[in-house]
Residue frames relative to the residue before (quaternion, step in Angstrom):
aa qw qx qy qz dx dy dz
X 1.0000 0.0000 0.0000 0.0000 0.00 0.00 0.00
X 0.3484 -0.7685 0.5098 0.1680 3.57 -0.67 1.20
X 0.0321 -0.8108 0.5844 -0.0094 3.64 -0.58 1.16
X 0.7926 0.1638 -0.0719 0.5829 3.57 0.98 -0.81
X 0.0141 -0.7908 0.6113 -0.0268 3.53 -0.92 0.96
X 0.0616 -0.8020 0.5941 -0.0087 3.54 -0.58 1.18
X 0.0498 0.7993 -0.5916 0.0928 3.62 -0.34 1.30
X 0.2480 0.7935 -0.5206 0.1945 3.60 1.10 0.59
X 0.8615 0.1324 -0.1231 0.4745 3.49 -1.26 0.77
X 0.4816 0.6921 -0.4206 0.3349 3.56 0.89 0.84
X 0.3900 -0.7585 0.4493 0.2660 3.59 1.28 0.17
X 0.0709 0.8481 -0.5211 0.0649 3.54 0.96 0.90
X 0.2782 -0.7599 0.5626 0.1691 3.67 -0.87 0.87
X 0.7459 -0.3814 0.2773 0.4703 3.60 -1.32 -0.07
X 0.6425 0.5256 -0.3348 0.4459 3.62 0.88 -0.84
X 0.6536 0.4951 -0.3137 0.4788 3.57 0.94 -0.92
X 0.6290 0.5317 -0.3375 0.4558 3.59 0.96 -0.81
X 0.6333 0.5269 -0.3330 0.4587 3.59 0.95 -0.79
X 0.6564 0.4861 -0.3124 0.4850 3.62 0.88 -0.86
X 0.6444 0.5175 -0.3104 0.4698 3.59 0.98 -0.85
X 0.6222 0.5321 -0.3424 0.4610 3.59 0.95 -0.78
X 0.6562 0.5043 -0.3123 0.4664 3.57 0.98 -0.81
X 0.6425 0.5156 -0.3224 0.4662 3.57 0.96 -0.88
X 0.6808 0.4792 -0.2971 0.4675 3.58 0.79 -0.96
X 0.6385 0.5278 -0.3208 0.4591 3.65 0.97 -0.75
X 0.8181 0.3322 -0.1550 0.4431 3.53 0.79 -0.99
X 0.5260 0.6595 -0.4094 0.3476 3.57 1.21 -0.25
X 0.2156 -0.7656 0.5981 0.0983 3.53 -1.04 0.91
X 0.7382 0.3985 -0.2219 0.4970 3.59 1.28 0.10
X 0.5617 0.6501 -0.3912 0.3299 3.60 1.11 -0.52
X 0.1072 -0.8351 0.5393 0.0167 3.54 -0.63 1.16
X 0.7872 0.1924 -0.0795 0.5805 3.60 1.04 -0.74
X 0.0095 0.7845 -0.6181 0.0495 3.58 -0.89 1.00
X 0.0893 -0.7867 0.6108 0.0061 3.58 -0.73 1.11
X 0.0170 0.8059 -0.5871 0.0750 3.63 -0.47 1.19
X 0.3362 0.7750 -0.4831 0.2300 3.59 1.20 0.22
X 0.8416 0.2571 -0.1835 0.4382 3.46 -1.24 0.62
X 0.4828 0.6885 -0.4095 0.3538 3.58 1.23 0.44
X 0.2521 -0.7693 0.5245 0.2637 3.57 1.28 -0.39
X 0.0746 0.8265 -0.5508 0.0890 3.58 0.91 1.01
X 0.4346 -0.7034 0.5066 0.2445 3.55 -0.94 0.97
X 0.7141 -0.4086 0.3638 0.4367 3.56 -1.38 0.12
X 0.6714 0.4986 -0.3039 0.4564 3.58 0.85 -0.96
X 0.6622 0.4845 -0.3121 0.4790 3.55 0.92 -0.87
X 0.6044 0.5340 -0.3518 0.4752 3.67 0.99 -0.60
X 0.6744 0.4790 -0.3083 0.4698 3.61 0.88 -0.76
X 0.6222 0.5127 -0.3482 0.4783 3.64 1.05 -0.63
X 0.6415 0.5145 -0.3190 0.4713 3.52 0.97 -0.80
X 0.6365 0.5315 -0.3248 0.4549 3.53 0.92 -0.90
X 0.6442 0.5090 -0.3159 0.4755 3.62 0.92 -0.82
X 0.6727 0.4926 -0.2973 0.4651 3.61 0.86 -0.89
X 0.6432 0.5431 -0.3312 0.4262 3.59 0.99 -0.71
X 0.5752 0.6497 -0.3752 0.3260 3.58 1.04 -0.68
X 0.7474 0.3906 -0.2128 0.4934 3.51 1.09 -0.62
X 0.5912 0.6073 -0.3630 0.3872 3.57 1.21 -0.41
X 0.0986 -0.8074 0.5816 0.0138 3.58 -0.98 0.97
X 0.6464 0.5345 -0.3289 0.4339 3.60 1.32 0.05
X 0.5750 0.6153 -0.3864 0.3760 3.61 1.14 -0.43
X 0.0907 -0.8282 0.5526 0.0202 3.53 -0.73 1.06
X 0.7746 0.1568 -0.0921 0.6058 3.63 1.27 -0.22
X 0.0884 0.7752 -0.6189 0.0910 3.52 -0.94 0.97
X 0.1768 -0.7812 0.5955 0.0621 3.55 -1.02 0.95
X 0.0522 -0.8255 0.5603 -0.0437 3.58 -0.53 1.22
X 0.3382 0.7677 -0.4986 0.2183 3.58 1.15 0.18
X 0.8424 0.2038 -0.1609 0.4721 3.54 -1.28 0.61
X 0.5007 0.5671 -0.4887 0.4346 3.54 0.77 1.15
X 0.4725 -0.6984 0.4880 0.2253 3.55 -1.34 0.34
X 0.3090 0.7474 -0.5372 0.2393 3.60 0.93 0.74
X 0.5457 -0.6423 0.4281 0.3261 3.59 -1.07 0.68
X 0.6800 -0.4631 0.3949 0.4088 3.47 -1.42 0.18
X 0.6501 0.5267 -0.3118 0.4503 3.56 0.93 -0.84
X 0.6717 0.4752 -0.2845 0.4921 3.59 0.88 -0.93
X 0.6364 0.5327 -0.3198 0.4571 3.60 0.99 -0.80
X 0.6467 0.5119 -0.2989 0.4800 3.54 1.08 -0.85
X 0.6343 0.5314 -0.3116 0.4671 3.56 1.04 -0.80
X 0.6382 0.5120 -0.3063 0.4865 3.54 0.98 -0.84
X 0.6281 0.5430 -0.3149 0.4598 3.55 1.01 -0.86
X 0.6519 0.5081 -0.3098 0.4700 3.60 0.91 -0.91
X 0.6455 0.5154 -0.3179 0.4655 3.57 0.96 -0.83
X 0.6500 0.5273 -0.3125 0.4492 3.59 0.98 -0.89
X 0.6136 0.5496 -0.3557 0.4414 3.58 1.05 -0.68
X 0.7043 0.4332 -0.2821 0.4865 3.63 0.98 -0.67
X 0.6815 0.4329 -0.2988 0.5088 3.62 1.16 -0.44
X 0.6746 -0.5125 0.3455 0.4036 3.64 -1.21 -0.13
X 0.3970 0.7495 -0.4708 0.2430 3.57 1.19 -0.04
X 0.5294 -0.6038 0.4881 0.3420 3.56 -1.11 0.72
X 0.3014 -0.8174 0.4674 0.1502 3.57 -0.05 1.41
X 0.6549 0.5073 -0.3469 0.4398 3.62 0.95 -0.75
X 0.6701 0.4665 -0.3265 0.4762 3.62 0.88 -0.84
X 0.6445 0.5140 -0.3370 0.4548 3.62 0.94 -0.80
X 0.6536 0.5058 -0.3480 0.4426 3.62 0.84 -0.75
X 0.6198 0.5213 -0.3289 0.4856 3.61 1.12 -0.70
X 0.6771 0.4728 -0.2994 0.4779 3.63 0.88 -0.87
X 0.6573 0.4943 -0.3239 0.4677 3.58 0.91 -0.82
X 0.6157 0.5345 -0.3444 0.4653 3.62 1.05 -0.70
X 0.6430 0.5175 -0.3063 0.4742 3.52 1.03 -0.77
X 0.6313 0.5277 -0.2935 0.4867 3.55 1.09 -0.78
X 0.6454 0.4942 -0.3150 0.4899 3.54 1.00 -0.85
X 0.6400 0.5200 -0.3359 0.4552 3.61 0.82 -0.74
X 0.6664 0.4752 -0.3152 0.4804 3.57 0.89 -0.94
X 0.6147 0.5512 -0.3414 0.4492 3.71 1.04 -0.72
X 0.6699 0.4972 -0.2899 0.4690 3.55 0.98 -0.96
X 0.6380 0.5449 -0.3135 0.4447 3.54 1.06 -0.83
X 0.7225 0.4615 -0.2446 0.4529 3.57 1.01 -0.92
X 0.4979 0.6446 -0.4535 0.3618 3.70 1.20 -0.02
């Protein structure tokens, strides 16, 4: 049973993000997901956002050092509020992701 998944610093591409979105969406056991340092694109962020909408088991996710937009980060934050994710930690990490996205423009 997959409970913790650390994919940090793997340079995940769009296809990988699609697979990850499917895993996050369908997992009944995944609790921790580390995607930091992947420089995830905006498209990958949207795929992840869509996968998170159905997930109710994830309690911790790290999105630092990715290139998702402010809008996608805000949408992920809203989903996290309805799920069990640590909202305060997620908002801090999403804020950091937003700052990085603004810096890279």
